[in-house]
Structure formats: structure tokens, C-alpha cells
C-alpha positions in Angstrom: -0.2 0.1 0.1 2.9 2.3 0.9 4.4 1.8 -2.6 1.1 2.6 -4.3 0.8 6.0 -2.3 4.4 6.7 -3.0 4.0 6.2 -6.8 0.7 8.1 -6.9 2.3 11.1 -4.8 5.4 10.9 -7.3 3.0 11.1 -10.4 1.0 14.0 -8.9 4.4 15.9 -8.2 5.5 15.1 -11.9 2.3 16.3 -13.4 2.0 19.5 -11.4 5.9 20.2 -12.4 5.0 19.6 -15.8 1.7 22.0 -15.9 3.8 24.7 -14.0 6.9 24.3 -16.2 4.7 24.4 -19.5 2.8 27.7 -18.3 2.8 30.4 -21.0 5.6 33.0 -20.2 4.0 36.4 -19.6 5.4 39.6 -18.6 5.9 42.9 -20.1 8.3 44.4 -22.5 9.3 48.0 -23.3 9.3 49.8 -26.7 10.9 53.1 -28.0 9.7 54.2 -31.2 11.7 56.4 -33.3 11.0 58.1 -36.7 13.5 58.9 -39.6 13.4 60.1 -43.1 15.2 60.3 -46.4 16.1 63.5 -48.2 13.1 65.1 -50.3 12.6 68.0 -52.9 10.4 70.0 -50.5 11.7 72.7 -47.8 9.7 71.1 -45.3 7.2 68.3 -44.6 5.6 68.8 -41.2 3.5 66.0 -40.0 1.3 66.1 -36.7 1.6 62.9 -34.7 -1.0 62.6 -32.1 -0.9 59.0 -30.8 1.0 55.8 -31.4 -0.8 52.5 -30.8 0.2 48.9 -31.2 -1.8 46.0 -32.0 -1.3 42.9 -29.6 -2.6 39.5 -30.9 -4.7 39.0 -27.5 -5.0 42.5 -26.1 -6.0 44.6 -29.2 -4.9 48.2 -29.8 -2.7 49.4 -26.9 -2.0 53.4 -26.6 1.6 54.0 -26.3 2.9 57.0 -24.1 3.4 59.2 -27.3 5.6 62.3 -27.6 2.9 64.3 -29.5 3.8 67.0 -31.9 4.6 68.3 -35.3 7.6 66.8 -36.8 9.6 68.1 -39.9 10.2 64.9 -41.5 13.1 66.5 -43.7 15.1 67.2 -40.4 15.2 63.5 -39.5 18.2 62.5 -41.8 21.7 61.6 -41.3 21.4 59.7 -38.0 18.8 62.2 -36.7 15.6 60.7 -35.5 12.5 61.9 -33.6 11.4 59.8 -30.6 7.7 59.0 -30.7 7.5 56.7 -27.9 10.2 56.5 -24.9 10.2 53.2 -23.4 6.5 52.6 -23.4 5.6 49.4 -21.5 3.2 46.6 -23.0 2.3 43.1 -22.7 5.0 40.8 -24.1 4.1 38.6 -27.2 2.9 39.0 -30.6 2.6 42.6 -32.0 1.2 42.6 -35.3 0.7 46.5 -36.4 1.5 50.2 -35.4 -1.0 52.7 -36.0 0.0 56.4 -36.2 -2.9 58.7 -35.5 -2.3 62.3 -37.2 -3.7 65.5 -36.5 -4.7 68.5 -38.8 -1.6 70.6 -38.5 0.1 68.8 -41.5 1.8 71.1 -44.1 4.4 71.0 -46.9 6.8 74.3 -47.7 7.4 74.8 -51.3 9.0 78.0 -52.6 8.9 79.3 -49.2 4.9 78.8 -48.9 3.2 76.6 -46.7 0.5 74.4 -48.1 -1.9 72.1 -46.0 -1.7 68.5 -46.4 -5.0 66.5 -46.7 -4.8 63.3 -44.8 -8.4 61.9 -44.5 -7.9 58.4 -43.7 -4.9 58.8 -41.2 -7.0 61.3 -39.1 -10.0 58.9 -38.8 -8.5 55.4 -38.4 -4.7 56.1 -38.4 -2.0 55.0 -40.5 -1.4 51.3 -40.2 2.1 49.6 -40.3 2.9 46.0 -40.3 5.2 45.0 -37.5 4.6 41.2 -37.0 7.2 40.8 -34.3 7.4 38.7 -30.9 8.5 40.7 -28.0 10.0 38.7 -25.3 9.4 39.4 -21.5 11.6 41.9 -19.5 13.2 42.9 -22.8 13.4 46.5 -24.3 13.1 47.2 -27.9 13.8 50.1 -30.3 11.7 50.3 -33.6 12.5 52.6 -36.1 10.0 53.9 -38.5 11.1 55.2 -42.0 8.5 57.9 -43.1 9.4 58.6 -46.8 8.3 62.3 -47.2 9.4 62.4 -50.9 7.0 59.4 -51.7 4.4 60.5 -49.4 3.6 64.0 -50.8 1.2 63.9 -53.8 0.7 67.2 -55.8 -3.1 67.5 -57.0 -4.1 68.8 -60.3 -5.4 72.1 -58.8 -2.0 72.8 -57.1 -2.9 71.6 -53.8 -1.0 68.6 -51.9 -2.0 65.6 -50.1 -0.3 63.2 -47.9 -0.2 59.6 -48.9 2.0 58.1 -46.2 4.8 55.7 -47.3 6.1 54.4 -44.0 7.9 51.0 -43.2 9.5 49.5 -40.2 13.2 49.9 -40.8 14.5 48.0 -37.9 13.2 46.3 -34.5 16.2 45.6 -32.1 16.4 44.6 -28.6 18.3 47.3 -26.7 
């Protein structure tokens, strides 16, 4: 009888050990988001960023602590970047997309004159950028977004300008 009780206890300890050992790793990660640009033929391309969000596979859209402001994309060259999110904390796991919510203060300067940039879809639902990365617990990541101002500005037939953003994830690195 003692032998049977011993094996039952041993089996129970083994099952408990396996179930706790196979538990899904949970935790938080930190993310810094920076933005850069390549040279363009305009004097300024000013984009107002209101909010940066990330889509988590199980948590949905998460607002990150955004450094909101108006950024002249053409100043973000030659190793100069703008920090949009500085060490935002979020659940670890699969991050699928970014979303940049833009404001109304988007302009382009051509021949020393400012022109408004129409950005209808970006203001309503945000600019979506694929990320598709798995963030490990207790790790800080730096994500660099390349906002291509030259390809993003469209001259309309009536002389006005619109913003059709061309943005890609340039890098995702643990730091």
C-alpha cells in the first residue's frame, strides 16, 4: 500500500511540475519608437503625430505614451531621429501592427510657402504599419520607422497637396 501511495504522490508531483513548467511566459516588454526620413525635394514636410498605438495579438490596440507634436520629416536625416514613444510598457507577445494617429496640422513648404496636406484616412483610423514581431518578456526594444516624405507627398491637379504616407519598419532590435 505504501508503494502505491508513493507512486501516486510521485506521479502527482510530476504532473504538477509539467503543468507549471509549461505555463505560458507572460510579462511586459518596453518599446521605444523612433522616426527617420530620407531627403526630399521640399523645404519642409510637417506631420502632426497625436498618438502611437500597437496591436497585440490578444490585447487588441494599446495606446503607447506618445510624444505628440509636429515633426518636420526633412530634419530626420543623417542619424537624426524623432522619438515618438520613449520606453512605453506593453504586454509581451505577438505585436502585429502599429497605428499612427495624425492631427490636422500637416503642411508642406514649397517655394517658401506653406500648403496644407490633406490626410483624410490617417486622421480617422490611423496609418497602419505592419510589425509582425514577437516581443520577449523583460526586454526593451527599439523600433525605427522610416517615413518617406518624398514618396508620401502627392501634388494634386489644382496645385494643392495631399499626404499619402509611405512608412515602413526599418528595424526592430532589442537594446
